[in-house]
VEXBA-122638 format. One line per 4 residues: number of its first residue (from 1); their letters; for each residue x negated, y negated, z negated of N, C-alpha, C. Coordinates in pm, whole numbers. Layout:
N
NUM) a) X,Y,Z,X,Y,Z,X,Y,Z | ...
END
This chain:
130
1) msye) 2436,239,-9819,2479,101,-9806,2588,94,-9699 | 2701,40,-9732,2812,34,-9638,2799,-88,-9547 | 2863,-78,-9433,2859,-185,-9334,2942,-304,-9382 | 2885,-420,-9379,2955,-543,-9418,2985,-624,-9293
5) pyvs) 3111,-658,-9270,3144,-743,-9155,3084,-882,-9172 | 3068,-951,-9061,3006,-1084,-9063,3102,-1193,-9111 | 3228,-1157,-9125,3329,-1251,-9174,3401,-1188,-9292 | 3408,-1259,-9400,3480,-1210,-9518,3627,-1250,-9508
9) peyy) 3713,-1178,-9578,3854,-1218,-9580,3873,-1361,-9633 | 3789,-1401,-9727,3797,-1536,-9783,3764,-1640,-9676 | 3660,-1615,-9597,3626,-1707,-9488,3742,-1716,-9390 | 3797,-1601,-9353,3908,-1600,-9258,4023,-1685,-9309
13) rdty) 4061,-1663,-9436,4176,-1735,-9491,4146,-1883,-9516 | 4028,-1913,-9569,3996,-2050,-9610,3945,-2138,-9497 | 3863,-2083,-9410,3800,-2164,-9306,3872,-2151,-9173 | 3897,-2028,-9133,3962,-2007,-9003,4109,-2043,-9011
17) qdga) 4171,-2017,-9123,4307,-2059,-9155,4413,-2017,-9055 | 4411,-1892,-9021,4518,-1839,-8937,4585,-1727,-9014 | 4710,-1704,-8991,4783,-1607,-9070,4836,-1489,-8991 | 4754,-1432,-8907,4799,-1322,-8822,4820,-1192,-8899
21) feed) 4753,-1178,-9012,4755,-1051,-9084,4850,-1059,-9203 | 4928,-953,-9218,5025,-949,-9327,4965,-894,-9455 | 4870,-802,-9443,4811,-737,-9560,4660,-753,-9558 | 4601,-764,-9677,4456,-779,-9687,4384,-655,-9633
25) aelv) 4441,-537,-9653,4376,-416,-9604,4363,-418,-9452 | 4467,-467,-9384,4460,-480,-9239,4354,-581,-9199 | 4349,-692,-9268,4252,-797,-9239,4111,-742,-9251 | 4080,-674,-9360,3946,-618,-9382,3912,-519,-9272
29) rylr) 4006,-433,-9238,3983,-331,-9134,3952,-395,-9000 | 4029,-493,-8961,4011,-555,-8830,3888,-647,-8825 | 3851,-709,-8936,3728,-787,-8939,3607,-695,-8924 | 3612,-579,-8990,3502,-482,-8978,3495,-428,-8835
33) qasr) 3609,-394,-8779,3613,-341,-8643,3562,-445,-8542 | 3606,-568,-8555,3561,-675,-8465,3411,-698,-8480 | 3359,-693,-8602,3215,-710,-8624,3137,-600,-8554 | 3184,-478,-8564,3117,-366,-8497,3123,-383,-8345
37) hids) 3236,-430,-8295,3247,-453,-8151,3152,-562,-8105 | 3137,-666,-8185,3043,-773,-8152,2900,-719,-8155 | 2870,-631,-8248,2738,-567,-8249,2713,-492,-8118 | 2813,-422,-8069,2799,-350,-7941,2774,-446,-7826
41) ltyn) 2849,-554,-7822,2838,-650,-7712,2708,-731,-7716 | 2645,-737,-7833,2518,-809,-7847,2401,-712,-7858 | 2423,-586,-7821,2316,-486,-7821,2249,-473,-7958 | 2328,-486,-8064,2282,-475,-8203,2171,-574,-8238
45) rivg) 2164,-683,-8168,2063,-784,-8198,2089,-853,-8332 | 2215,-866,-8368,2246,-928,-8498,2197,-837,-8610 | 2221,-709,-8596,2174,-611,-8695,2022,-615,-8702 | 1958,-618,-8584,1812,-616,-8579,1747,-739,-8641
49) rgfs) 1804,-855,-8617,1746,-979,-8669,1793,-1011,-8810 | 1913,-966,-8841,1975,-1003,-8967,2059,-1128,-8946 | 2184,-1122,-8988,2276,-1234,-8966,2222,-1364,-9026 | 2161,-1355,-9143,2111,-1476,-9210,1989,-1536,-9138
53) nlta) 1926,-1460,-9049,1812,-1512,-8973,1852,-1580,-8842 | 1980,-1578,-8810,2028,-1647,-8691,2042,-1796,-8722 | 2047,-1877,-8618,2066,-2020,-8641,2207,-2045,-8693 | 2227,-2158,-8755,2361,-2194,-8805,2461,-2198,-8690
57) yqqd) 2417,-2247,-8574,2504,-2250,-8456,2547,-2110,-8416 | 2453,-2016,-8410,2485,-1878,-8375,2580,-1817,-8478 | 2553,-1839,-8605,2638,-1784,-8711,2781,-1836,-8699 | 2796,-1966,-8676,2930,-2025,-8663,3005,-1967,-8544
61) lire) 2936,-1956,-8430,3000,-1898,-8312,3041,-1753,-8336 | 2954,-1677,-8395,2983,-1535,-8421,3102,-1521,-8515 | 3106,-1602,-8619,3221,-1596,-8712,3351,-1629,-8640 | 3350,-1734,-8557,3471,-1772,-8485,3513,-1663,-8388
65) vicq) 3417,-1605,-8317,3446,-1497,-8223,3505,-1378,-8296 | 3450,-1343,-8410,3501,-1228,-8486,3644,-1254,-8533 | 3673,-1372,-8580,3810,-1405,-8622,3906,-1392,-8505 | 3869,-1447,-8390,3956,-1439,-8273,3969,-1296,-8223
69) qaef) 3858,-1222,-8224,3862,-1082,-8177,3946,-995,-8270 | 3933,-1015,-8399,4013,-940,-8496,4162,-963,-8473 | 4200,-1089,-8452,4340,-1121,-8424,4387,-1059,-8293 | 4303,-1066,-8191,4337,-1007,-8060,4358,-857,-8074
73) eyey) 4265,-789,-8141,4275,-644,-8156,4395,-605,-8243 | 4429,-688,-8339,4546,-661,-8422,4674,-683,-8343 | 4683,-795,-8274,4804,-830,-8201,4832,-732,-8086 | 4728,-687,-8019,4745,-599,-7903,4701,-456,-7932
77) rdei) 4706,-414,-8057,4658,-282,-8097,4729,-169,-8023 | 4859,-182,-7999,4932,-76,-7929,4885,-62,-7785 | 4867,-173,-7718,4821,-169,-7579,4677,-122,-7569 | 4591,-170,-7658,4450,-132,-7655,4433,17,-7682
81) nsal) 4511,70,-7773,4498,211,-7811,4578,305,-7723 | 4653,251,-7629,4735,334,-7542,4649,406,-7440 | 4685,530,-7415,4615,609,-7313,4673,581,-7174 | 4787,514,-7169,4851,485,-7042,4791,363,-6975
85) ssys) 4779,366,-6845,4736,247,-6773,4853,182,-6700 | 4963,258,-6684,5084,201,-6623,5202,291,-6656 | 5320,233,-6645,5442,312,-6660,5554,244,-6584 | 5660,322,-6559,5773,270,-6484,5901,324,-6546
89) ingv) 5998,235,-6566,6128,274,-6621,6235,203,-6540 | 6327,280,-6485,6439,224,-6408,6397,120,-6305 | 6292,149,-6232,6249,61,-6125,6162,-56,-6167 | 6138,-69,-6298,6049,-175,-6347,5917,-110,-6387
93) svqf) 5808,-161,-6332,5679,-102,-6366,5589,-204,-6433 | 5503,-152,-6519,5405,-233,-6590,5270,-166,-6575 | 5167,-246,-6545,5032,-193,-6535,4942,-268,-6631 | 4852,-194,-6693,4753,-253,-6780,4620,-247,-6709
97) aent) 4586,-354,-6644,4460,-359,-6570,4345,-371,-6669 | 4238,-301,-6641,4124,-304,-6730,4055,-440,-6729 | 4046,-501,-6614,3982,-632,-6603,4074,-727,-6529 | 4134,-818,-6602,4223,-917,-6542,4157,-1053,-6554
101) wnvf) 4227,-1156,-6513,4169,-1290,-6514,4139,-1339,-6655 | 4212,-1295,-6756,4190,-1347,-6890,4145,-1243,-6992 | 4148,-1115,-6956,4105,-1009,-7046,4017,-914,-6967 | 3911,-869,-7031,3827,-770,-6966,3784,-666,-7067
105) stkg) 3727,-560,-7018,3682,-452,-7104,3541,-413,-7064 | 3454,-406,-7161,3317,-360,-7139,3270,-287,-7263 | 3192,-184,-7243,3140,-104,-7354,3253,-52,-7445 | 3369,-30,-7387,3483,19,-7464,3552,-85,-7549
109) vamr) 3520,-212,-7529,3578,-321,-7608,3662,-409,-7516 | 3790,-422,-7545,3877,-515,-7473,3867,-649,-7542 | 3856,-755,-7461,3833,-887,-7518,3880,-996,-7422 | 3925,-1107,-7478,3958,-1221,-7392,3829,-1276,-7332
113) rdvy) 3836,-1316,-7206,3717,-1368,-7137,3661,-1494,-7202 | 3749,-1584,-7246,3700,-1708,-7306,3629,-1683,-7438 | 3672,-1582,-7511,3607,-1547,-7638,3470,-1485,-7609 | 3463,-1400,-7505,3334,-1343,-7467,3238,-1453,-7421
117) amlc) 3288,-1550,-7347,3204,-1662,-7303,3148,-1737,-7423 | 3229,-1752,-7528,3182,-1817,-7650,3072,-1733,-7715 | 3090,-1601,-7718,2987,-1513,-7774,2857,-1523,-7694 | 2869,-1535,-7563,2750,-1546,-7478,2670,-1672,-7508
121) qtgl) 2735,-1774,-7562,2665,-1898,-7597,2561,-1877,-7707 | 2570,-1766,-7777,2471,-1736,-7883,2339,-1692,-7824 | 2339,-1651,-7695,2219,-1599,-7632,2189,-1455,-7665 | 2283,-1386,-7731,2259,-1250,-7776,2321,-1143,-7687
125) ccqv) 2386,-1183,-7579,2457,-1088,-7492,2379,-1049,-7368 | 2269,-1113,-7342,2191,-1088,-7220,2131,-947,-7224 | 2150,-873,-7117,2100,-735,-7111,1949,-727,-7103 | 1882,-827,-7051,1739,-817,-7030,1655,-866,-7148
129) lr) 1716,-923,-7249,1641,-965,-7368,1590,-843,-7443 | 1481,-861,-7510,1426,-748,-7589,1417,-788,-7734
END
């Protein structure tokens, strides 16, 4: 049985209604990747409970977070996948801080802080829950 992302391309196009992706193959790939990242950040609680067993509120938040995370990972794919943390050319330097005021990284997932805060509203991100 293959892994199914929590957001379908149809949901993304019809409900979320953003056009960040040029090709359907990219959209499917990034929705799957974002879903897996959300599983990591929620300690696989969604997998354990089953998406359909979550409340409607939790499902809506998770879908919105996945759409935003997929777009973020697509838009910043070069920076996220870069092995460099800083570079300098002709006296101009750029640094990619791991944790800045609006973006942070945890468990190998780079994410906007406001999107992570939205995910935390589901109650599935707490480390001490069992």
